[in-house]
C-alpha positions as a printed Julia matrix, in Angstrom:
434×3 Matrix{Float64}:
 -14.49  36.38  -257.59
 -13.07  38.48  -254.74
 -10.3   37.77  -252.25
 -10.45  40.29  -249.42
  -8.27  40.98  -246.38
  -9.95  42.03  -243.13
  -7.57  44.04  -240.95
  -7.88  45.94  -237.68
  -7.4   49.7   -238.08
  -6.73  50.51  -234.41
  -5.05  48.67  -231.49
  -7.0   45.46  -232.0
 -10.32  44.36  -230.49
 -12.16  46.32  -233.19
 -14.8   43.65  -233.86
 -13.12  41.71  -236.67
 -14.75  38.47  -235.52
 -18.26  39.79  -236.1
 -17.34  41.2   -239.52
 -15.68  37.96  -240.62
 -18.66  36.01  -239.35
 -21.04  38.19  -241.38
 -18.92  38.28  -244.53
 -18.13  34.58  -244.45
 -21.71  33.97  -245.61
 -20.64  35.55  -248.92
 -17.21  33.87  -249.09
 -16.15  30.27  -249.51
 -12.93  30.27  -247.45
 -11.67  32.06  -244.34
  -7.88  32.01  -243.83
  -6.19  33.17  -240.62
  -2.73  34.59  -241.32
  -0.97  35.61  -238.07
  -1.05  35.73  -234.29
  -1.91  33.01  -231.84
  -4.33  32.44  -228.99
  -3.32  35.77  -227.43
  -6.34  37.38  -229.08
  -9.98  36.42  -229.18
 -12.86  37.02  -231.54
 -16.27  37.18  -229.9
 -19.26  36.31  -232.07
 -22.89  36.28  -230.9
 -25.03  33.74  -232.77
 -28.64  33.88  -231.6
 -28.33  33.82  -227.82
 -24.99  32.0   -227.88
 -21.74  33.93  -227.36
 -18.74  32.16  -228.89
 -15.16  33.25  -228.21
 -12.62  31.99  -230.74
  -8.87  32.31  -230.25
  -7.39  30.26  -233.09
 -10.09  28.77  -235.29
 -11.35  31.36  -237.84
 -14.84  32.59  -236.99
 -16.04  31.45  -240.42
 -16.21  27.94  -238.94
 -19.61  28.95  -237.53
 -20.99  29.09  -241.09
 -21.99  25.69  -242.41
 -19.88  24.46  -245.31
 -17.21  27.19  -245.16
 -13.57  26.16  -245.45
 -11.31  27.52  -242.69
  -7.51  27.6   -242.84
  -4.82  28.33  -240.25
  -1.9   29.67  -242.29
   1.84  29.36  -241.81
   2.02  32.77  -240.1
  -0.04  31.59  -237.12
   1.65  30.19  -233.99
  -0.33  27.34  -232.48
  -0.73  26.1   -228.93
  -1.98  22.59  -229.73
  -3.63  22.03  -226.38
  -5.62  25.26  -226.71
  -6.54  24.5   -230.33
  -7.93  21.09  -229.41
  -9.83  22.58  -226.46
 -11.4   25.09  -228.86
 -12.28  22.38  -231.35
 -13.94  20.36  -228.58
 -16.07  23.37  -227.6
 -17.12  23.94  -231.19
 -18.0   20.28  -231.71
 -20.38  20.55  -228.76
 -22.12  23.24  -230.82
 -22.45  20.7   -233.66
 -19.66  22.32  -235.72
 -18.06  19.86  -238.16
 -14.35  20.07  -239.02
 -13.95  17.22  -241.51
 -13.19  18.5   -245.03
 -13.69  22.09  -243.87
 -10.67  22.8   -241.68
  -6.99  22.88  -242.64
  -3.78  23.69  -240.75
  -0.51  24.66  -242.37
   2.31  22.21  -241.72
   4.59  25.26  -241.63
   2.82  26.89  -238.67
   5.06  27.1   -235.6
   4.19  25.6   -232.23
   3.79  27.47  -228.97
   5.41  25.15  -226.41
   5.3   25.22  -222.6
   8.71  26.87  -222.31
   7.49  29.77  -224.47
   4.8   30.56  -221.89
   7.31  30.45  -219.05
   9.65  32.77  -220.92
   6.82  35.16  -221.78
   6.03  35.65  -218.1
   9.73  35.86  -217.16
  10.51  38.5   -219.8
   7.57  40.65  -218.74
   8.46  40.37  -215.05
  12.0   41.65  -215.52
  11.36  44.19  -218.31
  12.17  47.81  -217.51
   9.15  48.84  -219.61
   6.2   46.48  -219.36
   4.55  45.53  -222.65
   1.42  44.05  -221.11
   1.59  40.66  -222.83
  -1.03  37.97  -222.27
   1.61  35.49  -221.07
   0.46  32.98  -223.7
   3.98  32.45  -225.12
   3.3   34.13  -228.47
   6.28  36.5   -228.49
   8.88  33.85  -227.51
   7.45  31.48  -230.14
   7.98  34.12  -232.83
  11.47  34.81  -231.43
  12.37  31.15  -231.95
  10.86  31.25  -235.43
  13.04  34.2   -236.43
  16.08  32.64  -234.73
  15.47  29.53  -236.87
  15.17  27.23  -233.88
  11.37  27.04  -233.82
   9.47  23.77  -234.05
   6.78  23.58  -236.71
   3.64  21.55  -236.42
   4.72  19.42  -239.36
   7.84  18.37  -237.41
   5.61  16.18  -235.24
   5.43  13.81  -238.21
   9.02  12.83  -237.34
   8.95  12.05  -233.6
  12.7   11.51  -233.36
  13.47  14.91  -234.89
  10.81  16.59  -232.77
  12.2   15.09  -229.57
  15.75  16.09  -230.45
  14.79  19.7   -231.15
  12.56  19.88  -228.08
  15.3   18.65  -225.76
  17.88  20.97  -227.31
  15.63  24.03  -227.05
  14.66  23.31  -223.47
  18.33  22.89  -222.55
  19.17  26.23  -224.22
  16.35  28.05  -222.41
  17.47  26.67  -219.05
  21.03  27.81  -219.75
  19.74  31.32  -220.45
  17.57  31.35  -217.32
  19.4   29.12  -214.81
  17.4   30.44  -211.85
  13.96  30.0   -213.36
  12.23  27.3   -211.36
   9.31  26.99  -213.77
  11.69  26.15  -216.63
  13.55  23.68  -214.46
  10.28  21.93  -213.62
   9.34  21.29  -217.25
   9.65  17.65  -218.31
  10.73  17.21  -221.94
   9.43  13.63  -222.07
   6.03  14.7   -220.81
   5.85  17.54  -223.37
   6.9   15.11  -226.09
   4.26  12.52  -225.18
   1.51  15.1   -224.79
   2.22  16.68  -228.17
   2.32  13.36  -229.99
  -1.12  12.66  -228.51
  -2.32  16.07  -229.73
  -0.8   15.36  -233.13
  -2.89  12.23  -233.55
  -5.99  14.37  -233.05
  -5.12  16.99  -235.71
  -2.81  15.16  -238.16
  -5.57  14.7   -240.76
  -6.03  18.47  -240.94
  -2.38  19.23  -241.79
  -1.73  20.4   -245.35
   0.41  22.67  -247.49
  -2.02  25.53  -246.91
  -0.46  27.76  -249.59
  -1.12  25.04  -252.15
  -4.67  24.46  -250.92
  -5.48  28.19  -251.07
  -3.96  28.49  -254.54
  -6.12  25.62  -255.78
  -9.28  27.07  -254.24
  -8.6   30.48  -255.77
  -7.97  28.9   -259.18
 -11.32  27.14  -258.83
 -12.98  30.53  -258.42
 -13.55  30.32  -254.67
 -13.71  33.56  -252.68
 -11.17  33.83  -249.84
 -11.49  36.08  -246.81
  -8.19  36.67  -244.99
  -8.5   37.2   -241.24
  -5.84  38.58  -238.91
  -5.59  39.17  -235.18
  -4.76  42.37  -233.29
  -4.64  45.6   -235.33
  -2.46  47.95  -237.38
  -1.15  49.95  -234.43
   0.09  46.7   -232.87
   1.96  45.56  -235.99
   5.55  44.63  -235.12
   6.94  46.9   -237.87
   4.35  49.63  -238.27
   2.79  49.85  -234.81
   3.71  51.68  -231.61
   6.93  49.72  -231.12
   7.91  48.23  -228.67
   4.33  48.16  -227.36
   3.22  45.86  -230.16
   2.46  42.25  -230.94
   5.14  39.96  -232.39
   3.79  39.49  -235.92
   2.65  41.4   -239.01
  -0.93  42.4   -238.21
  -1.27  44.66  -241.26
  -2.58  43.62  -244.68
   0.87  42.61  -245.94
   0.93  39.87  -243.32
  -1.93  38.13  -245.1
   0.34  37.22  -248.01
   3.4   36.2   -246.01
   1.21  34.41  -243.47
  -0.63  32.25  -246.01
   1.63  31.98  -249.05
  -0.93  33.68  -251.3
   0.51  36.14  -253.82
  -0.34  39.87  -253.42
  -1.6   39.76  -257.02
  -4.45  37.52  -255.86
  -5.8   40.15  -253.43
  -8.81  42.13  -254.68
  -9.58  44.35  -251.72
  -8.8   45.32  -248.13
 -11.44  46.07  -245.53
 -10.44  47.84  -242.33
 -12.31  47.5   -239.05
 -12.55  50.25  -236.43
 -14.75  51.09  -233.49
 -16.72  54.33  -233.2
 -14.31  55.06  -230.34
 -10.88  53.65  -229.45
  -9.61  50.95  -227.09
  -6.25  49.53  -226.18
  -5.06  46.6   -224.04
  -1.65  46.57  -222.39
   0.92  49.29  -222.06
   1.96  52.01  -224.49
   0.88  55.51  -225.53
  -2.8   56.2   -226.14
  -3.43  59.91  -226.91
  -7.24  59.89  -226.62
  -7.42  57.72  -223.49
 -10.16  58.65  -221.04
  -9.66  57.84  -217.38
 -12.84  59.59  -216.22
 -16.5   58.66  -216.03
 -16.85  58.83  -219.82
 -14.07  56.29  -220.23
 -15.76  54.03  -217.72
 -19.08  54.45  -219.54
 -17.46  53.32  -222.81
 -15.89  50.34  -221.05
 -19.12  49.27  -219.35
 -21.52  49.95  -222.2
 -19.15  48.44  -224.78
 -18.25  45.43  -222.6
 -14.6   46.3   -223.12
 -12.92  43.38  -221.42
 -10.37  41.18  -223.16
 -11.84  38.08  -224.79
  -8.64  36.19  -223.96
  -7.62  37.53  -220.55
 -10.69  39.34  -219.25
  -8.55  42.42  -218.63
 -10.41  45.75  -218.74
  -9.51  47.62  -221.92
  -8.38  51.21  -221.89
 -10.93  53.41  -223.64
 -10.94  56.76  -225.42
 -12.47  58.89  -228.14
 -12.12  58.04  -231.83
  -8.61  58.81  -233.09
  -8.87  59.84  -236.74
  -5.09  60.33  -237.0
  -4.44  56.68  -236.14
  -7.18  55.32  -238.39
  -6.05  57.53  -241.28
  -2.54  56.12  -240.83
  -3.96  52.59  -240.87
  -5.84  53.41  -244.07
  -2.6   54.5   -245.72
  -0.28  51.65  -244.7
  -2.89  48.99  -245.45
  -4.29  50.61  -248.58
  -7.82  50.3   -247.2
 -10.61  50.27  -249.76
 -13.37  50.52  -247.17
 -14.0   50.46  -243.43
 -16.48  48.82  -241.09
 -17.55  51.02  -238.17
 -18.28  48.94  -235.08
 -20.13  49.55  -231.81
 -21.81  52.76  -232.91
 -24.57  52.1   -230.37
 -22.1   52.42  -227.48
 -22.13  56.21  -228.05
 -25.93  56.5   -227.81
 -26.01  58.2   -224.4
 -23.05  60.57  -224.83
 -23.3   64.27  -225.66
 -21.16  65.88  -226.98
 -19.09  63.29  -228.85
 -15.44  64.08  -229.48
 -13.07  62.92  -232.2
  -9.32  63.48  -232.39
  -8.29  65.33  -235.56
  -4.63  65.97  -234.69
  -1.98  65.74  -231.98
  -0.57  68.72  -230.09
   3.16  68.25  -229.73
   5.58  70.9   -228.45
   3.71  73.87  -229.84
   2.58  72.37  -233.15
  -0.29  70.2   -234.29
   0.6   66.91  -235.97
  -1.85  65.49  -238.48
   0.26  62.44  -239.34
   0.81  59.51  -237.01
   4.41  59.78  -235.68
   6.92  57.0   -236.28
   8.5   57.52  -232.86
   6.57  56.09  -229.92
   8.29  58.54  -227.56
   6.79  61.41  -229.55
   3.34  59.82  -229.47
   3.64  59.48  -225.69
   3.98  63.27  -225.43
   1.1   64.05  -227.77
  -2.14  65.55  -226.56
  -5.29  65.16  -228.66
  -6.74  68.06  -230.63
 -10.48  67.45  -230.53
 -13.47  68.34  -232.63
 -16.87  68.02  -230.97
 -20.16  67.01  -232.51
 -23.55  66.84  -230.79
 -24.67  63.45  -229.56
 -27.99  61.9   -230.56
 -29.14  60.74  -227.12
 -31.37  57.95  -228.41
 -30.97  54.26  -229.05
 -29.51  53.02  -232.32
 -29.44  49.38  -231.2
 -30.61  47.04  -233.92
 -31.23  49.7   -236.57
 -30.68  48.14  -239.99
 -31.22  51.11  -242.31
 -29.01  54.18  -242.43
 -31.99  56.47  -243.03
 -33.44  55.44  -239.66
 -30.37  56.57  -237.72
 -30.75  59.89  -235.85
 -29.55  62.88  -237.94
 -26.73  63.64  -235.48
 -25.57  60.04  -235.75
 -25.48  60.2   -239.55
 -23.55  63.46  -239.29
 -20.99  61.76  -237.02
 -20.46  58.94  -239.52
 -20.05  61.39  -242.42
 -17.49  63.43  -240.49
 -15.45  60.35  -239.61
 -15.41  59.38  -243.28
 -14.12  62.83  -244.19
 -11.37  62.66  -241.57
 -10.07  59.17  -242.42
 -10.62  59.41  -246.17
 -12.24  55.97  -246.51
 -15.95  55.13  -246.79
 -17.75  53.04  -244.18
 -19.46  50.18  -245.95
 -20.64  48.42  -242.76
 -21.97  50.05  -239.58
 -22.61  47.84  -236.57
 -25.5   48.78  -234.28
 -25.34  45.95  -231.76
 -23.48  42.77  -230.76
 -25.64  40.29  -232.69
 -24.56  39.14  -236.16
 -27.76  40.59  -237.68
 -27.45  44.03  -236.04
 -25.56  45.75  -238.83
 -26.19  48.28  -241.58
 -24.82  47.35  -244.98
 -24.12  50.38  -247.16
 -23.58  48.98  -250.68
 -21.33  51.0   -252.98
 -19.49  50.45  -256.25
 -16.6   48.79  -254.44
 -18.92  46.47  -252.56
 -20.51  45.47  -255.84
 -17.13  44.91  -257.5
 -16.33  42.42  -254.74
 -19.57  40.65  -255.6
 -21.01  41.32  -252.15
 -23.92  43.63  -252.96
């Protein structure tokens, strides 16, 4: 038995969806523990590209149980739209899909406030405008509405009307807020509730039972370590706990039930939105990474910022998450580049920092200290055996492992689910995955 957390080791968009899709074949349950539909996981199955925003990507594996935990914030309209798309692909939800009654709702006024906050902010965060941050604000302020509250229409309507009145009082000049109709929102959400009510459960209890029965659980998050609300590049972060600790608080599963933590990182670095990014490339190389890697947001379509691999940031992610292993994604994107650089430290006011700074203002001043390795200048796409990789490519992987201090147990060589090298080790075997 093994219960494993999959966590992003950079600024999100590392390829967690593909890894979860691959690993879910070896697990019984996939549980999503935080975030909302502000992030997307893209999975390529055969010739079909599927973008998932809320439903765990394990749903694409027949017979796997998928759970949305209490730490997720849910836009019901978007969830149902996603379920409809999946059903057209012959995906079945009955007896395989569960939603925590404790998960909070993203409501129309949250989306309006998200846009309003960003518009008037002195420092832009670069949010998706999907209402995720304001929904978490209401959760922490103890005025949020949980999906289980829809079971009591009178209570739901009372809280909805009160919250909408409060938001309008805070933003008296916001025409979009003024235009919202509480009765319409109420009616629409009761209709949505009828569609998903049979999937609502005490997800912590369900997961506990499955674990006691010997089922393997894979915990899936959104975003990445450097976007964690506590441990990321605050304030340029998401609004939830995207690190491994969030898996326990976001599902109600005890930390003592966790057997391992797998980090995901790209062979280079990307970031969406504002905030410091020491290795960012704004030249032709950066554009090459963006184009070759198809670095456009799965949720918004925004072009991602691109840069060389940042070993300082990934090493920090390894420490705060307690990573046991890493998956290295999109190695093939580097095939045409020579030389290939990696950041080994940050130059800051006459010294070189080898630890990720706590202060975002310091990070904004940092310049990368690079180490260069020769490129391999040949295709690695679809290679399934490490020995068949070019020698320079193998040398690059080994050097990254030395710098971050964690072994790579998976190496992705293309977008398809079967284009991946599995490097079994003792840890992999202890998880029962060899």
